[in-house]
N, C-alpha and C positions, 0 to 999 in steps of 0.2 A: 950776232951773236946775244941776246938778250939773259942778263946773268938777273937771280930771286934778287929780291930787295934783302937789305941786312934783316928787317924786321917781320918779314916774312918766315926767316930763318930762326931768328932767337923763339918766337911765337911758335913755330912748326916743333922744335925739336920738344921742349918740354911737355907740350903736349900728346906728341908720339911717345914719349917715355911713358907719359901718365898712364895714356890707355894700354901699354902693355904690359904695364905694373898692374892695372886692375884687371886684367885678363889672366895674371900669372898666382894673384893672392889666393891662395886657400880657401876654400869652404869653412867657416867656425862650425867649432864642436859645441853644439848646446845640451849643457847638464842640467839637473833636477836632483834635490834631497828626495828622498824615499821614504816614508813610514816605515819601520821598524817593528816588530811587536814584542811586546813585553809582557813580565806578568801580569796576571788579572788581580785586580782585588776589587772584595765588593765591600758593602757597608760606607759606600760614599754617599755624598752629596746628591741631592736631585740636580742641582744646576749649579755649574762652574764655568766661569769665563774668565777667557785667557787675555789680559790689556794688550795691546801690542806692543809686540816685545822692544825694547831696547837694542839696536845693536852697534857695536864699535863703528865710527863712520869710515874706517878703512876699509870694511867691509861691502860700502854702499854702492860697488861699481858693478858693470856689467861683466868682465873678465874676473875669473876663480883665481882668489890670493893665493899664490901655493902656500908663502910661508912671510910672518911678520919679524923674523930673527934677526938678530945682528943692525938692527936698526933701521932697516929697510926693507921693503916691499918687494917680494919676487911674484910678479904678477902673470899670468897666462896669456898670452899674445892673443892666439887664436881659441881658447877656450872659454866660452863663456856660460854666463848662467841662463837659463832659457825663462827668467821671468825677476823682477827684485828681488834682491835680496831677503829683503825686510818681510816681505808677504810671503816669500816661500819658506823660511825656516817657521815665522807664525802659522802657515797651514798646514806644514806637516807635523810642527811640536803639539798643535791639537787635534789633530790624525792619532798621533801616536797617545797621547792623552786619555781620546775617548776610547781607546784598546783596552787601556788597562783599568778604567775606572770603568768597571762595568755596571749598569743600572745609572751611570751618572747622564745628564746631557751636556755636550765641552762644546760651547759656543768661544769662536774670537769676538769680542768687542771690535771688531773693524768689521765684522759681517754685516748683513742684510737686517739679523734678528738682534731685536733690542730685548733683555729681558733682566728683569733683578735677580743677580746670582743669590746661592749660599754658599759658595765659594766665589772669590777673585783671586785669579793667579796673577801675577807682576814678573815679571823676567828681563833680565839684563845679561848680553853677552857682550862679554869683553874682551876674547880673543876666541877664534876660528879659523886655526889655519892648520899646515903640518909644522912639524919639528924638524930637525938635523937627524935624528933618527929614525924617520918616516913612517910618524905615530901622529896621528890626529889630535891636538890640543884645543880643548872646550874650557874655557873659565868663564865661569857664568854666575852670577848672584840671583837669586828669586826666593819671590815671598807671597805669603799665601796669608788672604781677609778673610774673616768671615762675617758679613757685618749682619749687623742687629743682632748679634749672638753674644755681643760683651766681652769676648774673648781678644786679648791683644793680639795684633799680627804677627806673625814667624817669617822669619827670613834666615836665608842659609846662603853659602857658596858652595860652588862646585867645582871642582879640578879634577878633569875627565882627560886622560888620555888612553887612547885605543889603536892600537896597529894598524895600519892600510893594508887591505886585502892583497894588493899589489902596487907595485910602481905606477907611478903616474896620475894621471890627471881623474880617470875612471878611479882609481885606487882610494884617492883621496875622498873623491865624493861620496862613497861606500863607506870609508872611516867616519866622515863627517855625518852621514844618516847615522849609523851605529852609535855614536858618539851621542847624538842628541837624544836617539832613545834610550840612554844611560840616564841621561839628564831628567830627561819626562819619568823613568822609572822611581828616580828621587823626590820628584813632584809630585806623584802620585802617591807614593809612602806619605808624604807629609801632608796631601789633600785627605787621606782617609784616616790619617794616626796624630793629626796634628790638632 
């Protein structure tokens, strides 16, 4: 009787285990932020350009970050963003700002259309995840510049806390969409009134 070689056993077992693990892993769930409507403002500038949004580096991963509290990241292993976080936040924010600024054309600086803006919006996101109270936390800085107007740039900070409508990742993403909409409300008011 011929016995299999040790090499065949060593190589065969991990390969079999690996194949079984691949077949049993669940399909990831993909998420995206959605634009949330807000109050419509009139009297805004003709063109508004949103610069590429600066995001805290911990957000720049395919997995949804549940929380950054307690000096550690709680990352959802099987809940993924459907596109890169930076471009998703920029796309959603531009849509929200355009909805609020009736009569203004709002463009992303990173898009294919290059135009000299009447107003330039800049935004840094410092934190964007949930806390231990099941609320979404959005800490951001934003600025508005009016090129050629002679007016100095205006900068503000935002500290937004909004409850998640339901537990779990879907509820967090809905809360994040709502929080980004609240930030768009603040920026739109500054664009029109500042």
